[in-house]
C-alpha positions in Angstrom: -54.2 -53.3 -76.3 -52.9 -55.7 -73.5 -49.5 -54.5 -74.5 -50.4 -50.9 -74.6 -51.7 -51.1 -71.1 -48.7 -53.0 -70.0 -46.6 -50.2 -71.4 -48.9 -47.7 -69.8 -48.6 -49.4 -66.4 -44.8 -49.6 -66.9 -44.7 -46.0 -67.8 -46.8 -45.2 -64.7 -44.6 -47.2 -62.8 -41.7 -45.6 -64.1 -43.1 -42.2 -63.7 -43.7 -43.1 -60.1 -40.2 -44.5 -59.6 -38.9 -41.3 -61.3 -40.8 -39.2 -58.8 -39.5 -41.3 -56.0 -36.0 -41.0 -57.3 -36.3 -37.3 -57.7 -37.6 -37.0 -54.1 -34.7 -39.1 -52.9 -32.2 -37.1 -55.0 -33.6 -33.9 -53.5 -33.3 -35.4 -50.0 -29.7 -36.4 -50.5 -28.8 -32.9 -51.9 -30.4 -31.3 -48.8 -28.6 -33.9 -46.5 -25.2 -33.1 -48.6 -26.0 -29.4 -47.9 -26.7 -30.0 -44.5 -23.5 -31.7 -43.8 -21.5 -29.2 -45.8 -23.1 -26.5 -43.7 -22.3 -28.7 -40.4 -18.8 -29.0 -41.8 -18.5 -25.4 -42.6 -19.8 -24.8 -38.9 -17.1 -27.1 -37.7 -14.3 -25.2 -39.3 -15.8 -21.8 -37.9 -16.0 -23.4 -34.4 -12.3 -24.8 -34.9 -11.2 -21.2 -36.0 -13.2 -19.5 -33.1 -11.8 -22.3 -30.7 -8.2 -21.5 -31.8 -8.8 -17.8 -31.3 -10.2 -18.1 -27.8 -7.3 -20.6 -27.0 -4.9 -17.7 -28.1 -7.0 -15.0 -25.7 -6.9 -17.5 -22.8 -3.1 -18.0 -23.2 -2.7 -14.2 -23.4 -5.0 -13.5 -20.3 -3.1 -16.4 -18.3 0.0 -14.3 -19.0 -1.4 -11.3 -18.0 -2.8 -12.8 -15.0 0.6 -14.4 -14.2 2.2 -10.7 -14.6 -0.3 -9.4 -12.3 0.3 -12.0 -9.7 4.1 -11.1 -9.8 3.5 -7.4 -9.4 0.9 -7.9 -6.7 3.6 -10.2 -4.8 6.1 -7.5 -5.5 3.7 -4.8 -3.8 2.9 -6.9 -1.0 6.7 -7.4 -0.5 7.0 -3.6 -0.5 4.2 -3.0 1.8 5.5 -5.5 4.2 9.0 -3.8 4.2 7.4 -0.5 4.7 5.4 -1.7 7.6 8.6 -2.9 9.1 10.4 0.0 8.7 7.3 2.0 10.1 7.4 -0.2 13.2 11.1 0.3 13.5 10.7 3.8 13.3 7.9 4.0 15.9 10.1 2.1 18.2 13.0 4.4 17.8 10.7 7.4 18.3 9.3 6.1 21.5 12.8 5.2 22.7 13.8 8.9 21.9 10.6 10.3 23.3 11.4 8.3 26.6 15.0 9.8 26.7 13.5 13.2 26.0 11.0 12.9 28.8 13.8 11.9 31.2 15.9 14.7 30.1 13.0 17.0 30.8 12.6 15.5 34.2 16.1 15.9 34.7 16.1 19.6 33.6 13.2 20.4 35.9 15.1 18.9 38.8 18.3 20.8 38.0 16.4 24.1 37.7 14.5 23.5 41.0 17.8 22.7 42.4 19.5 25.8 40.9 16.6 28.0 42.2 17.0 26.4 45.7 20.5 27.2 45.6 20.1 30.6 44.5 17.6 31.4 47.4 20.5 29.9 49.7 23.0 32.2 48.3 20.7 35.3 48.5 19.7 34.3 52.1 23.6 33.8 53.0 24.4 37.1 51.4 21.6 38.8 53.3 22.9 37.4 56.6 26.5 38.4 55.9 25.4 41.9 55.0 23.1 42.2 58.1 26.0 40.8 60.3 28.9 42.9 58.9 27.4 46.1 58.7 28.0 48.8 56.1 31.5 47.4 55.3 30.5 43.8 54.8 27.6 45.2 52.7 30.0 47.0 50.5 32.2 44.1 50.2 29.4 41.6 49.5 28.1 43.7 46.7 31.7 44.1 44.9 31.9 40.1 45.3 28.4 39.8 43.6 29.5 40.3 40.0 26.6 39.1 37.8 23.4 37.1 38.1 21.2 36.9 35.1 19.3 34.5 33.0 20.8 33.9 29.5 18.3 34.3 26.7 17.7 31.1 24.6 14.9 28.8 23.4 15.0 26.9 27.0 15.3 28.8 30.2 18.8 28.5 31.3 20.0 28.2 35.0 20.6 31.5 36.8 24.3 32.0 36.9 26.2 33.8 39.7 29.8 34.7 39.5 31.4 35.6 42.7 34.9 36.9 42.8 37.3 35.9 45.7 
């Protein structure tokens, strides 16, 4: 009987140890599965990391290209601004020259009208002094006095035969 009890105790002990070993084996398998999953995640993360590095390199290249294009456009804009400023300077100079010429034309027109009035006055004086023969002579001397058509009024031209 003692042997049977001893065997039963050993058997119970062995069953207990068997359960402990099964539990440890299941825990070890779970740990192994977790580690395999972690390892799989690492591989997936490494793949994703490599993919992201490629994307970053492509984006850096695009950014570099866009920077070059931007600098080129900025140079073009600066050149256009310089050309515009130079054109404005030239236009201002030409406007000043045009204004000066307009003033000169106005002065010359006024002078021409004054001379025209003097000539008319002198002709009238000669006619009134000379009588009918002087009047006929002065009219024959006076050939033409007219304004020529054109976009700008031209000075009055008188031709006197001598």
